[in-house]
N, C-alpha and C positions, 0 to 999 in steps of 0.2 A: 504494500500500500504506500502510495506517495505521500510525503509529508505536506501539510498545509503551509503555504508560504504567504505571509501577510506583508505585502509590499505596496508601495505607492504613496502618493501624497496624503498627509493627514486629512481626515474629514474636518471641514471647517467648523461644524457645529461642536464636535468633540474638542477640537483645539481651542475654540473660544471658551468652552465651559470648563476645561480641565488643563489649560496651559500646555506644557510640553509633555504631558503624560502620553504613553502609548495608547493605541486603541484598545489593546487587551487590558491594560490597567484601568482604562476608563470603563470598560464593560464590567470588570471585576468590582469597581467602586459602585457602579450602578446596581449590580446584583447584591451588594452589601446592604442596600437599603430595604431589601425584602425580609420581612419577618420570617424566622425559621420556626415552624410549628412543632418541630420534633422536641422530645424531652432531651435535655442536655446529656443525660447519661446514656442515651441510646444511639448516638452518632459518633463516627470516627473522623469524618471529614466535614469541614464547614460548608454550608449550603452555597455560598457564592462561588466557591471553587468548583463544586459539583456542577452548578449551572453553566459556568464558563466552559468547563470540559465538554459538557453535553452540546453546547452551541458550536464550539470549534469542531468537535467530532462530527456533528451533523453537516457542517459546511464542508468537511473533508470527505463526505459521502459515506459515512458510517451508517449502517442500517439498523443496528441494535446495540444494546448495552455492552455486550461482549466486544463488539467491534470498536465502540467508543473507548472502552478501557484499554484495549490493545493499541489503539491509535495514540492514546495519551501516554502509555508506557513507551511507545516507539519514539516519542519526541525526546526522551532522554535528557541529554545535556545541551540541547539546542539553546541558542541565545534567547529566543522567545520563551521557551519552557523555563529557563532559569529566572526570567523576569517575573513570571507568575507562579512560581513553585507552589504546589499544593502541600499543605502541612497537615499532619494528623493532629487531632485534638486529643490531648491526654487528660483524662478526667477520671 
């Protein structure tokens, strides 16, 4: 599976609202405003990171959860992946 490449000029609306932040960080910040209905002791990964992975995986033509997870793992140490590293919640 080919990696998703996010290139091109910044979208003016995001740049205007978020300054120099990347589009991925802008999306992550946007998703951070969504209330997480899950009980804190029942989740391992934060909701904003899960939503960002789902959106990026879908754009990369992943058709199910397993494909999205595999795509996310395949991003490994790419520059963009390091920029939005998903962190486990220890609780």
